[in-house]
C-alpha positions in Angstrom: 17.5 -25.6 -10.6 15.7 -27.9 -13.7 12.3 -28.0 -13.1 11.2 -31.3 -15.3 6.9 -31.5 -14.2 4.7 -29.2 -15.1 0.5 -28.9 -14.1 -1.9 -28.4 -17.5 -5.1 -26.5 -15.6 -7.4 -27.9 -19.1 -10.9 -28.7 -18.0 -12.2 -25.2 -18.5 -15.9 -25.0 -21.3 -15.5 -21.3 -21.8 -18.6 -19.6 -22.7 -16.9 -16.9 -24.8 -15.6 -18.7 -27.0 -18.2 -19.8 -28.2 -19.3 -21.5 -31.1 -15.4 -22.6 -30.6 -15.9 -24.4 -27.4 -19.4 -25.6 -27.9 -18.3 -29.3 -28.2 -14.9 -28.5 -27.1 -12.9 -27.1 -24.3 -11.4 -24.8 -24.3 -7.2 -25.4 -24.2 -8.3 -27.8 -27.8 -9.4 -24.4 -29.5 -7.7 -24.5 -32.9 -5.5 -21.5 -33.4 -3.5 -21.3 -37.1 -5.1 -24.5 -37.5 -3.5 -26.8 -34.2 -5.3 -26.7 -30.4 -3.6 -24.7 -27.4 -3.0 -27.0 -25.7 -0.8 -29.0 -28.4 1.2 -25.0 -28.2 1.7 -25.2 -24.5 2.8 -29.2 -24.7 5.9 -27.9 -27.9 7.3 -25.5 -25.8 7.2 -27.2 -22.1 8.9 -30.0 -23.9 11.7 -27.9 -25.7 12.5 -26.1 -21.9 13.3 -29.8 -20.4 9.6 -31.1 -18.9 9.5 -34.6 -18.8 5.7 -35.3 -17.8 2.8 -32.8 -17.8 -0.5 -33.5 -15.7 -3.1 -32.2 -17.2 -6.1 -31.2 -15.0 -9.5 -32.6 -17.2 -13.3 -32.4 -16.8 -15.5 -30.7 -19.5 -14.7 -33.3 -22.8 -11.7 -34.9 -21.7 -12.1 -37.5 -23.8 -11.0 -34.7 -26.7 -8.2 -34.0 -25.1 -7.0 -37.6 -24.2 -7.3 -38.2 -27.5 -5.2 -35.4 -28.7 -2.6 -35.6 -26.5 -2.9 -39.1 -25.1 0.9 -40.6 -23.3 2.2 -37.4 -24.9 5.3 -38.7 -26.7 4.6 -37.2 -30.2 5.4 -33.7 -28.1 7.9 -35.0 -26.6 6.8 -35.9 -22.5 4.3 -37.7 -20.9 1.7 -36.7 -20.2 -0.7 -38.2 -17.0 -4.2 -36.7 -16.8 -6.1 -35.9 -13.2 -9.8 -35.5 -13.7 -12.2 -33.0 -12.5 -15.6 -35.2 -11.6 -17.5 -31.6 -10.5 -15.4 -28.5 -11.6 -12.9 -27.2 -8.8 -12.4 -23.7 -10.0 -8.0 -23.3 -11.2 -7.5 -23.3 -8.1 -9.1 -26.6 -7.4 -7.8 -27.7 -11.0 -4.0 -26.9 -9.7 -4.5 -28.6 -7.1 -5.7 -32.1 -8.5 -3.3 -31.6 -10.8 -0.4 -31.6 -8.9 -0.5 -34.8 -6.3 -0.8 -36.5 -9.6 3.6 -35.6 -10.0 6.0 -37.7 -10.0 8.5 -35.7 -7.8 5.6 -34.1 -5.8 9.3 -32.9 -3.7 10.0 -30.9 -6.6 9.1 -28.0 -7.6 7.4 -28.0 -10.8 5.3 -25.2 -13.3 2.1 -24.3 -14.1 0.4 -23.4 -17.0 -3.7 -22.2 -17.8 -5.5 -23.6 -20.2 -5.7 -20.7 -22.7 -2.0 -19.3 -23.1 0.5 -19.5 -25.5 3.6 -18.8 -25.6 7.2 -18.9 -26.5 9.8 -16.4 -24.1 12.7 -18.5 -22.5 11.4 -21.0 -20.1 14.9 -21.6 -19.0 15.0 -17.6 -16.9 11.5 -18.1 -15.4 13.0 -21.1 -14.0 16.2 -19.8 -13.3 15.0 -16.5 -11.0 12.9 -18.8 -9.0 15.9 -20.6 -8.3 17.6 -17.7 -7.7 15.1 -15.5 -5.0 13.9 -19.4 -3.2 10.3 -18.0 -3.0 6.9 -19.8 -3.2 5.9 -18.8 -6.1 7.6 -17.0 -9.1 5.1 -15.8 -11.3 5.5 -14.5 -15.2 4.0 -11.0 -16.1 3.1 -9.8 -20.0 2.7 -6.1 -20.8 -1.2 -5.0 -20.5 -1.9 -4.0 -24.3 -5.0 -1.8 -24.1 -8.1 -3.6 -25.5 -9.5 -0.4 -27.1 -7.7 1.9 -29.5 -7.3 5.8 -27.6 -6.4 9.2 -28.7 -3.9 10.8 -29.0 -4.4 14.6 -28.0 -2.7 18.4 -27.2 -5.4 20.6 -25.5 -8.0 19.8 -27.4 -6.6 18.8 -30.8 -6.6 15.7 -32.0 -3.3 14.5 -32.5 -3.6 10.9 -34.6 -4.9 7.4 -32.9 -3.4 4.8 -31.6 -4.7 0.6 -32.2 -4.0 -1.3 -28.8 -1.3 0.3 -26.9 1.5 -1.5 -25.2 0.3 0.5 -21.5 3.0 0.8 -18.3 1.2 -2.2 -16.4 2.3 -6.1 -16.4 -0.7 -8.3 -16.2 -0.8 -11.9 -14.6 0.1 -14.1 -18.2 -1.1 -17.5 -16.4 1.9 -19.1 -15.9 4.2 -20.2 -13.0 7.5 -21.1 -11.5 5.5 -22.9 -8.0 7.1 -25.2 -4.8 6.6 -28.1 -3.4 5.0 -27.0 -0.4 2.7 -24.4 -1.8 0.6 -27.6 -3.5 -1.0 -28.0 -0.2 -1.6 -24.1 0.9 -3.9 -24.3 -2.6 -8.3 -24.5 -2.2 -9.9 -27.6 -2.9 -12.5 -25.8 -4.5 -12.0 -22.0 -5.6 -9.7 -19.8 -6.8 -5.8 -19.7 -6.6 -5.7 -16.1 -6.9 -8.3 -15.1 -4.2 -7.2 -17.2 -1.9 -3.5 -18.6 -1.7 -2.0 -16.1 -4.1 -3.0 -13.3 -1.3 -1.7 -14.7 1.0 1.8 -15.6 -0.3 1.7 -12.1 -1.3 1.5 -11.0 2.2 3.9 -13.2 3.3 6.8 -11.9 0.9 6.6 -15.4 -0.6 6.2 -14.9 -4.7 8.0 -12.6 -6.9 7.8 -11.5 -10.6 9.2 -12.5 -13.6 8.4 -9.9 -17.1 8.5 -12.2 -20.1 9.8 -10.5 -22.5 8.4 -12.8 -26.2 5.7 -13.4 -27.3 2.4 -14.3 -25.2 -1.2 -14.2 -25.9 -4.1 -15.2 -23.4 -7.1 -16.4 -25.7 -10.1 -15.7 -23.9 -12.5 -14.4 -27.0 -13.2 -15.0 -30.3 -11.3 -12.3 -31.0 -7.9 -13.3 -30.4 -8.5 -16.3 -31.7 -8.6 -15.2 -34.7 -5.8 -11.6 -34.0 -3.4 -14.6 -32.6 -4.1 -17.6 -35.8 -2.1 -14.3 -37.7 0.2 -13.0 -35.3 1.4 -16.6 -35.0 1.5 -17.4 -39.1 3.3 -14.3 -39.6 5.9 -15.0 -37.4 6.2 -18.2 -38.9 5.2 -20.4 -35.6 2.2 -22.5 -36.6 2.7 -26.4 -35.7 3.2 -28.5 -38.1 0.6 -30.8 -39.5 1.1 -33.6 -37.9 -0.8 -31.6 -34.8 -3.2 -29.5 -36.2 -6.1 -30.9 -36.3 -8.1 -28.6 -39.1 -6.7 -28.0 -42.4 -5.8 -23.9 -41.6 
């Protein structure tokens, strides 16, 4: 299976990200000088995606000015406009209805994640298991440091350790019939996904590679450092700041 189409939920404002989102949607928050959306589009194009449908709402004009027709990212960009906030599930459904191949499988991304894992492996597993949704999972890293103790003796400290749990990365491979199951308004994680799990129609793919959710100002700063140190910053043509 080759999946050549994707939807991106890019309509959120994210009040927790202020001042970055005072006048910009969350997907346009710059990390290492480039919007989150730029990283996503280039990553999708590198893995063979030809069309990306962006669900947009708040400051859609800013997203359109940056992305345009998508050609400079190596794909075609299409826009699905939310006249009112529809929630993640509603936005996903709206965007999925604009896909070029409504009978084909598609990828779906939250507009606030940056990653570099091998998307082909996720698609291969999705094809092999023949399920409704394959959800990419990332190891859970604590937001707090932990204290290493032996009895009541403190042996050391570990900052933000990886814990033995997996979290939803906000990246999915989805079968076309799932679109009808998505809510017109609301969150798919509250309705569609629990039903699919109950039906045994979901599988998990464990990410082996970089993934970062951008939810706070702290995340922006840490991700900027990580991407810079790893050499993953985008080239100047995709930047919106001099950072």
